[in-house]
C-alpha positions in Angstrom: -16.2 39.3 -27.8 -15.1 40.0 -31.4 -13.4 37.0 -33.0 -10.3 38.2 -35.0 -6.8 37.3 -36.0 -5.6 37.8 -32.3 -8.2 35.4 -30.8 -6.6 32.7 -28.8 -8.0 29.3 -29.7 -8.4 26.5 -27.2 -10.6 23.4 -27.2 -11.2 19.8 -26.2 -10.7 16.8 -28.3 -12.6 13.5 -27.7 -15.5 11.4 -28.9 -18.3 11.8 -28.0 -18.4 15.4 -26.7 -22.2 15.9 -26.3 -21.9 15.6 -22.5 -18.9 18.0 -22.2 -19.4 21.3 -20.3 -15.8 22.4 -20.9 -16.8 24.8 -23.7 -19.5 26.4 -21.7 -17.3 26.8 -18.6 -14.2 28.1 -20.3 -16.0 30.5 -22.7 -18.0 31.9 -19.7 -14.6 32.5 -18.0 -13.2 34.3 -21.1 -16.3 36.5 -21.2 -16.1 37.2 -17.4 -12.4 38.2 -17.6 -12.7 40.0 -20.9 -10.2 37.7 -22.6 -10.0 37.5 -26.4 -10.2 33.7 -26.3 -12.4 31.0 -27.7 -12.9 27.4 -26.5 -14.2 24.9 -29.1 -15.5 21.3 -28.9 -13.5 19.3 -31.4 -15.0 15.8 -31.8 -12.5 13.6 -33.6 -13.4 10.5 -35.5 -11.6 7.3 -34.9 -8.4 7.2 -36.9 -8.1 10.9 -37.3 -6.2 11.8 -34.2 -2.8 12.4 -35.7 -4.3 14.7 -38.4 -6.2 16.5 -35.7 -3.1 17.3 -33.8 -1.3 18.4 -36.9 -4.2 20.7 -37.5 -3.9 22.2 -34.0 -0.3 23.2 -34.9 -1.2 24.6 -38.4 -4.2 26.6 -37.0 -2.2 28.0 -34.2 -4.3 26.6 -31.2 -2.7 27.6 -27.8 -3.8 24.2 -26.5 -6.5 21.7 -25.9 -8.0 19.4 -23.4 -8.1 15.7 -24.1 -11.0 13.4 -23.0 -12.3 9.9 -23.7 -11.1 7.9 -25.7 -7.8 9.7 -26.5 -6.0 10.3 -23.2 -3.5 7.4 -23.9 -3.7 7.3 -27.7 -2.5 10.9 -28.0 0.8 10.2 -26.3 2.9 9.0 -29.4 2.0 12.3 -31.2 3.4 14.5 -28.5 6.9 15.9 -28.2 7.3 15.9 -24.4 5.3 14.8 -21.3 5.1 16.3 -17.9 6.4 14.2 -15.1 2.9 13.1 -14.1 1.7 12.5 -17.6 4.8 10.3 -18.2 4.3 8.4 -15.0 0.5 7.9 -15.6 0.8 7.4 -19.4 -2.3 9.5 -19.7 -2.7 13.1 -21.0 -5.7 15.4 -20.5 -4.2 18.8 -21.5 -1.9 19.6 -24.4 0.0 23.0 -24.7 1.2 24.0 -28.2 4.3 26.2 -28.2 5.2 27.1 -31.7 4.4 23.6 -33.0 6.0 21.7 -30.0 3.2 19.8 -28.1 3.5 19.1 -24.4 1.2 16.7 -22.6 0.0 17.3 -19.1 -2.3 15.4 -16.7 -4.4 17.5 -14.3 -7.1 14.8 -13.4 -5.4 13.6 -10.3 -4.5 17.1 -9.0 -8.0 18.3 -9.7 -9.3 15.4 -7.6 -7.0 16.0 -4.7 -8.1 19.7 -4.7 -11.8 18.6 -4.7 -11.1 16.3 -1.7 -9.4 19.1 0.2 -12.2 21.4 -0.5 -14.7 18.9 0.8 -12.6 18.4 4.0 -11.9 14.7 3.2 -8.7 12.9 4.3 -6.9 10.9 1.6 -4.6 8.8 3.7 -6.9 5.8 4.5 -8.1 2.7 2.8 -9.4 3.5 -0.7 -11.3 1.5 -3.3 -11.2 2.6 -6.9 -13.7 1.3 -9.5 -12.2 1.4 -12.9 -8.6 1.4 -14.2 -8.6 3.7 -17.1 -6.6 7.0 -17.6 -8.5 9.0 -15.0 -8.2 6.2 -12.4 -4.5 6.1 -13.0 -3.9 9.7 -12.3 -6.2 9.6 -9.2 -4.5 6.5 -7.9 -1.1 8.0 -8.5 -1.9 11.3 -6.6 -3.6 9.4 -3.7 -0.5 7.1 -3.4 1.9 10.0 -3.5 -0.1 11.8 -0.8 0.1 9.1 1.8 -2.8 6.8 1.1 -1.9 3.5 3.0 -4.0 1.1 1.0 -5.5 1.0 -2.5 -7.8 -1.7 -3.9 -8.5 -1.4 -7.6 -11.4 -3.2 -9.4 -12.1 -3.4 -13.1 -14.2 -5.5 -15.4 -10.9 -6.3 -17.2 -8.8 -7.7 -14.3 -5.5 -7.3 -16.4 -6.1 -3.5 -16.4 -6.5 -3.6 -12.6 -3.4 -5.7 -12.3 -1.4 -3.3 -14.4 -2.5 -0.3 -12.5 -1.8 -1.9 -9.1 1.7 -2.9 -10.3 2.3 0.7 -11.4 1.3 2.1 -8.1 3.5 -0.2 -6.1 6.4 0.8 -8.3 6.0 4.6 -7.8 5.0 4.6 -4.1 4.9 2.7 -0.7 1.2 2.3 -0.9 -0.1 -1.3 -0.4 -2.1 -2.1 -3.5 -4.4 -5.0 -4.5 -6.3 -5.7 -7.8 -9.5 -7.6 -8.3 -11.9 -8.4 -10.9 -15.0 -6.1 -10.7 -17.8 -8.5 -9.4 -20.5 -7.9 -6.8 -18.7 -10.2 -4.2 -15.3 -8.7 -4.8 -16.7 -5.2 -4.5 -18.6 -5.9 -1.3 -15.4 -7.5 0.3 -13.4 -4.4 -0.7 -16.1 -1.9 0.3 -16.4 -3.3 3.8 -13.0 -2.0 4.8 -12.9 1.3 2.7 -12.9 4.9 4.0 -13.1 6.2 0.4 -14.8 4.6 -2.5 -14.3 6.3 -5.9 -16.0 5.6 -9.3 -13.4 6.3 -11.9 -15.4 4.3 -14.6 -17.9 6.0 -17.0 -20.8 4.0 -15.9 -23.6 6.4 -15.1 -22.5 9.2 -17.3 -25.1 11.1 -19.4 -27.2 9.8 -21.1 -27.1 6.4 -19.3 -28.0 8.1 -16.0 -29.9 5.0 -14.6 -26.8 2.9 -14.5 -24.3 2.4 -11.7 -21.1 0.4 -11.4 -22.7 -1.3 -8.4 -26.2 -2.2 -7.4 -25.8 -1.6 -3.7 -23.5 0.2 -1.1 -24.9 -1.8 1.8 -21.5 -3.3 2.5 -19.8 0.2 2.9 -18.8 1.4 6.4 -21.1 4.0 7.9 -18.4 6.7 7.8 -17.3 5.9 4.2 -17.1 8.7 1.6 -18.5 8.0 -1.8 -17.0 9.9 -4.9 -17.9 9.8 -8.5 -15.6 11.5 -11.2 -18.7 11.9 -13.4 -20.0 15.4 -13.2 -23.0 15.1 -15.6 -25.4 14.3 -14.2 -24.5 16.2 -11.0 -25.7 13.3 -8.9 -25.2 9.9 -10.4 -27.0 6.7 -9.5 -23.9 5.7 -7.7 -24.0 8.8 -5.6 -27.7 8.3 -5.0 -27.0 4.9 -3.4 -24.5 6.6 -1.1 -26.9 9.3 -0.2 -29.6 6.8 0.5 -27.3 5.1 2.9 -26.7 8.5 4.6 -23.0 8.5 3.5 -21.0 11.7 2.6 -20.9 12.0 -1.3 -18.7 14.1 -3.6 -19.7 14.5 -7.2 -17.4 15.0 -10.1 -18.2 18.8 -10.6 -15.5 20.0 -8.1 -12.8 17.9 -9.8 -14.0 19.0 -13.2 -13.7 22.7 -12.1 -10.3 22.3 -10.5 -8.7 20.5 -13.4 -10.3 23.1 -15.7 -8.6 25.8 -13.6 -5.3 24.0 -13.9 -5.8 23.9 -17.6 -6.1 27.7 -17.6 -3.0 28.1 -15.5 -1.0 25.9 -17.9 -2.3 27.2 -21.2 -2.8 30.8 -20.4 -0.9 31.5 -17.2 -3.8 33.1 -15.5 -5.3 32.7 -12.0 -8.8 31.3 -12.8 -12.0 32.7 -11.0 -13.0 29.4 -9.2 -16.1 30.7 -7.5 -17.4 32.0 -10.9 -16.5 28.7 -12.6 -18.4 26.7 -9.9 -21.4 29.0 -10.4 -21.4 28.5 -14.1 -21.1 24.7 -13.9 -23.5 24.2 -11.0 -26.2 26.4 -12.6 -25.9 24.4 -15.8 -26.1 21.0 -14.1 -28.9 22.1 -11.9 -30.9 23.2 -15.0 -30.5 27.0 -14.3 -28.4 27.6 -17.4 -29.3 27.6 -21.0 -27.1 26.0 -23.6 -26.6 27.3 -27.1 -28.3 24.3 -28.6 -31.5 25.0 -26.4 -31.6 28.5 -27.7 -31.4 27.4 -31.2 -34.0 24.6 -30.7 -36.4 27.1 -29.0 -36.1 29.5 -31.9 -36.7 26.6 -34.3 -39.8 25.6 -32.4 -41.0 29.2 -32.4 -40.6 29.4 -36.2 -42.5 26.2 -36.7 -45.4 27.5 -34.6 -45.6 30.7 -36.6 -45.1 28.8 -40.0 -48.0 26.4 -39.1 -50.4 29.3 -38.5 -53.1 29.8 -41.0 -54.4 33.3 -40.4 -57.1 33.2 -43.1 -58.6 30.2 -41.4 -58.1 31.6 -37.9 -55.8 28.7 -37.1 -53.1 29.0 -34.5 -51.3 25.8 -33.5 -50.4 25.0 -30.0 -47.1 23.7 -28.8 -48.5 20.2 -28.9 -49.3 20.6 -32.6 -45.8 21.8 -33.4 -44.3 18.8 -31.5 -45.5 16.4 -34.3 -43.4 18.5 -36.7 -40.3 19.1 -34.7 -39.9 15.6 -33.3 -37.3 15.4 -30.6 -36.6 19.1 -30.5 -39.5 19.7 -28.0 -38.4 16.8 -25.9 -34.9 18.1 -25.7 -36.0 21.5 -24.6 -38.4 20.1 -22.0 -35.7 17.9 -20.4 -34.1 21.1 -19.1 -36.0 23.5 -16.8 -33.9 26.4 -18.4 -34.9 25.3 -21.8 -38.6 25.0 -20.9 -38.5 28.5 -19.1 -36.8 30.0 -22.2 -39.6 28.6 -24.4 -42.2 30.2 -22.3 -40.4 33.5 -22.5 -40.2 33.1 -26.2 -43.9 32.4 -26.4 -44.7 35.7 -24.7 -42.1 37.8 -26.3 -42.0 36.4 -29.9 -44.7 33.8 -30.8 -47.8 35.5 -29.3 -47.0 38.9 -30.8 -46.3 37.2 -34.1 -49.6 35.3 -34.0 -51.4 38.7 -33.1 -49.8 40.1 -36.2 -51.0 37.2 -38.3 -54.4 37.8 -36.8 -54.6 41.3 -38.0 -53.5 40.1 -41.5 -56.4 37.6 -41.4 -58.8 40.5 -41.7 -57.3 41.2 -45.1 -58.4 37.8 -46.2 -62.0 38.6 -45.4 -62.0 41.9 -47.6 
């Protein structure tokens, strides 16, 4: 794609954004469909949100996604909200129409599409862990779709209380709130058909953490869901799998809410199967990120620069690690990055060292 004055600009605002796969997924879609669009990660510092939204208008962005921690904070700076965004008081998508900003919320709809795709019913007894913006949207959509009972747990019980009151005001769903403690969770889980982690606990890079230590209290036919998509299997989902329970990761919801974003901002029918392939490959280590490509090339340059042809010295990858610090570690954490480095060794580093070897002969004449 050639970036020019006609390029349609989109992006995601939040902080941090290191774990976000939105730029990868959306830019892959644009390339796949031949669209002159570019999706950028826009990490916004605390206190700069209003300026950032003004900049979107000035720069002519078509729209952006919104993620942690700005889903609620962004609302005062918007001109209008969709019905769901207004009800949930949370926004994850903003459309810019000639300087007029409209806020949408596609989290809950994306989750419901993911449940349907997995063949899971949403009308039973549901336990939700966390009471933030995503939980609000998920609970709202579950309640409006016929869920008969919701139990909401949060480490701040007033947030759980607030969400429970909201759900009871907009639906006929019986709703209870509890402080998130091991005992309270076990009591709630014992009756649940569906248990959903809507908290950020277990998200990359803190992948060893889980909002609960055990799912022993869950029913044998309970379904365990996590809104987190990176890693593709969180510790919370591992606990469910070890119990032999059906689990649903956050990738499907992420893909569906991303598809809804493209429908809203660009009016296109997104290629869901392709989007799933892109995201799954990346999460399973089959894809290569831009930063991995850059770091591999940096490491390759270090290996060549460390070579001393006159002394016949050609450093190993291990020797270069002492110079490049965390670069090698970052590459090795991904199978794709490791494979790319091996290919770079064969195609770039080794031929380069052979050239240096020939030059060494000049040192001896």
